[in-house]
N, C-alpha and C positions, 0 to 999 in steps of 0.2 A: 781878768781871770776867767777861765772857763772851767766848768765842771760837768762831766758826763756822769749822771746819777742813774743807778739801776736799783730798783727795788728787788731785794733778794731775800730768800729764806735762809741762805747761808753764803758766806764768802770767806776766802782765806788767801793770804799772801805768804809765799814761801821764797826764801832766799838761801841758796846753797843747802838745800834739803832741810832747812829749819823753818818752822812756822813762826813768822814775826808778827802776824796780826790776823785775827779771825773774829767773825761775828756770826751769830745764829739767825738773826733777822734784822732787817733795817735797810740801810742804803750803802751800797758800794759807791764811792765817790772818787772818780779819776779826775785829778786836778792839773790843769795846764796854766802856767804862769807866763804872761806875756810882757814884753818891754812896756814900760810905763805903768805897770801895775804897782799898787802901793797898799798900805795898811787899810786905807778906807775901802778899797775894792775888796780886800780880803774880808773885812768886817761885813760888807754888804753880801758877799757870797755866803758867809757863814750864817747870816740871818736867814737867807733863802734856804740853806740846807736844813736848818733846824725847824723852819716853819712851813716849808713847801708841803702842800697837802696831796700826797700820792698814795696814801693807804686807805683801804676801804673802811667805811663805817658800817653800822648795823643794817643799812639799806643798800650795801654794796656800791656806794658812791665814794669817789676819791675826796674825802673830807677830813682825813686825819693826817697830822704830821708825824714825824718819827717819834717824838716824845709821846704823843697820844696813843700811838700804836705799840709802845713799849719796845721800840727798836734801838739799834745802835748805828753808828757811822764807822765805816772802814775807809779812811782817807789814804789815797795812793797818788803820789806824784807821777804825772805822765806828761813830759814835755812835748810829746808828739801831738797833743791836743792843740798846741799853739802853731801847728804847721799851716803854711799857706799852700793850699791844694788847688788854687784857682787856675793855674796854667801848667802846661807841661805834664810829663809823666813821672816826675820825681818830686816829692814834697820839699818845700823850702822851709827852713827853720829860722829865717831871718827875723821873724816877729817874736820868737821865743825869748824870754829873759835869759841873760847870761847865767850859767850854772850857779854861781855864788849868790846872785840876787834871787834866783828861783828857789834855792834852798832856804834862804833867809825868810822869804815870804811864805813858803810852805810851812816852815817851822812856826812862824807867827800864827798862821791859820790853825795849825794843830794845837798850839798853846791856848789860843782863844777858844777853840772847840772843846778842849778839856775843861777849861774854866767854866764855860757855859753848860757843858754837858753835866758836870757835877751838880750845878744848880738845878738842872732840869731832869736829872736822872737818866740821861742818855749816855750810854757807853761810847767811848771813842777808842778806836784801834787804828793803826797805821801800817803802811808798808815801810820800806827803807829808801830814803832819797838816794837817787843815783845808782841803785843796785839793779842787777838783772833779776827781776822779780817774776815769779810764776803766780798768776792770779787765777783762782778758780772761783766759780760762783754758780748758784742756782738762781737764775732770774725768775722773779715772781710776776707772772702776767703773760708775757714779758712787759715790764714797765720801764722805759728808759727815756730820760730827758736831758737835753743840753741846756745848762744854765750859764748865763754870762753876767758879769757884774761890771 
């Protein structure tokens, strides 16, 4: 699994002119599910998402995680993150998980995120799997990282 995380001051997902998920501060997380991914990889990725220290502390050092910063996660499925761009001028999606498997693992990640988020006080919002989504954000920094599990 891959996740492109962006520290944001706000982010929103709109589907057919309807806001389906929005946060005021935290991490926008674009998630790509690849063939061979499983629950163990989703669990590992979620641990990173909840504990990765990308928020500034009182000394302006990246020492705080999303919980410590009082932020939320906006999880958005994005199969294009699984693209192979190593050759040619057109991406190949042969390494992406089939849609049904991608949806199952993304739903698993969201369920686990909500479970842990309640425990930690981290809000969890999502996009809509398989939909044509318009994602808007105000990147804070900018701070962007690619995480892999």
